[in-house]
C-alpha positions in Angstrom: 0.0 0.0 0.0 1.8 3.0 -1.2 0.6 6.5 -0.9 1.2 9.4 -3.1 1.8 11.7 -0.2 4.4 11.0 2.4 4.3 12.7 5.7 7.4 13.7 7.5 7.6 14.9 11.0 8.1 18.5 9.9 4.8 18.4 7.9 2.7 17.5 10.9 4.5 19.7 13.4 2.3 22.6 14.6 3.6 25.6 16.4 3.0 25.6 20.1 0.6 28.2 21.6 1.9 30.5 24.2 0.9 29.1 27.5 0.1 31.0 30.6 0.0 29.6 34.1 -3.4 30.1 35.7 -3.6 32.9 38.2 -0.5 34.6 36.8 -0.6 37.7 34.6 2.2 38.2 32.1 4.4 41.3 32.6 2.8 44.3 31.0 4.8 45.5 28.0 2.4 48.1 26.5 4.4 48.3 23.3 1.3 49.4 21.5 0.9 52.6 23.5 4.2 54.3 22.9 6.5 54.3 19.9 9.6 52.2 20.3 12.8 54.2 20.3 16.4 53.1 20.5 19.2 54.8 22.5 20.6 56.4 19.3 17.2 57.8 18.3 16.5 59.1 21.8 19.9 60.8 22.2 19.7 62.7 18.9 16.0 63.7 19.2 15.8 67.5 19.2 12.9 67.6 21.7 14.5 65.4 24.2 15.4 67.2 27.5 18.7 66.5 29.1 18.4 66.2 32.9 21.2 67.1 35.2 20.7 66.5 38.9 22.1 69.3 41.0 21.3 69.9 44.7 23.2 70.7 47.9 25.8 68.0 48.2 25.3 66.5 44.7 29.0 66.9 43.8 30.1 64.9 46.8 27.5 62.2 46.1 28.6 62.1 42.5 32.2 61.5 43.7 31.3 58.9 46.3 28.8 56.9 44.2 29.2 57.7 40.5 27.3 54.6 39.3 24.3 55.3 41.6 24.3 58.9 40.5 24.5 58.0 36.9 21.5 55.6 37.4 19.5 58.4 39.1 20.3 60.9 36.3 19.4 58.3 33.6 16.1 57.5 35.3 15.2 61.2 35.8 15.9 61.9 32.1 13.8 58.9 31.0 11.0 60.0 33.4 11.0 63.6 32.1 11.0 62.5 28.4 8.4 59.7 28.9 10.9 57.1 28.0 10.7 53.3 28.1 13.4 53.0 30.8 15.2 50.4 28.7 18.6 52.0 28.8 19.0 52.3 32.5 22.5 51.2 33.5 21.7 48.1 35.6 24.0 45.0 35.1 21.7 42.3 36.3 19.1 41.4 33.7 16.5 40.4 36.3 17.0 43.6 38.3 16.8 45.6 35.1 13.5 43.9 34.1 12.0 44.6 37.5 13.2 48.2 37.6 11.9 48.8 34.0 8.5 47.3 34.8 8.2 49.2 38.1 9.2 52.6 36.6 6.8 52.1 33.7 4.0 51.3 36.1 4.8 54.3 38.3 4.9 56.6 35.2 1.5 55.2 34.2 0.1 56.0 37.7 1.5 59.5 37.5 -0.2 60.1 34.1 -3.6 58.9 35.5 -3.2 61.2 38.5 -2.3 64.1 36.2 -5.4 63.4 34.1 -7.7 63.5 37.1 -6.2 66.7 38.4 -4.9 65.2 41.6 -1.3 66.5 41.0 -2.6 70.1 40.4 -4.6 70.0 43.7 -1.5 68.8 45.6 0.6 71.6 44.1 -2.0 74.1 45.1 -2.0 72.7 48.7 1.8 72.8 48.9 1.8 76.4 47.7 -0.9 77.3 50.2 1.1 75.6 53.1 4.3 77.4 52.1 2.6 80.8 52.0 1.2 80.1 55.5 4.6 79.1 56.8 6.2 82.3 55.4 3.8 84.5 57.4 
């Protein structure tokens, strides 16, 4: 009994579906919300703001912990420019993934609070408290 069509293992192989463990949500990526940028694109963008952290004692802190200060400046720059936090200088891939996820989530919360006017109310309250303290 010969058949005209021979089946090989590769012919019958179907791609596996992505499986998700019950009760566990995948890490949010939200790639559809924001355009994807690379480090080269972001550093040459004309509307990208450069952030320099300067405060009392920042020079000493920069000398004592240059990598931590570089990380803080990088995160501040990404935060101001609505970045994806993908270029933060963290060596551990797991720590970088958690930091990226957490910072994106925090930025999303800030945007929601801004939309609802909560941040504006807080600023008004702070200004009012400062004016009362000056008197």
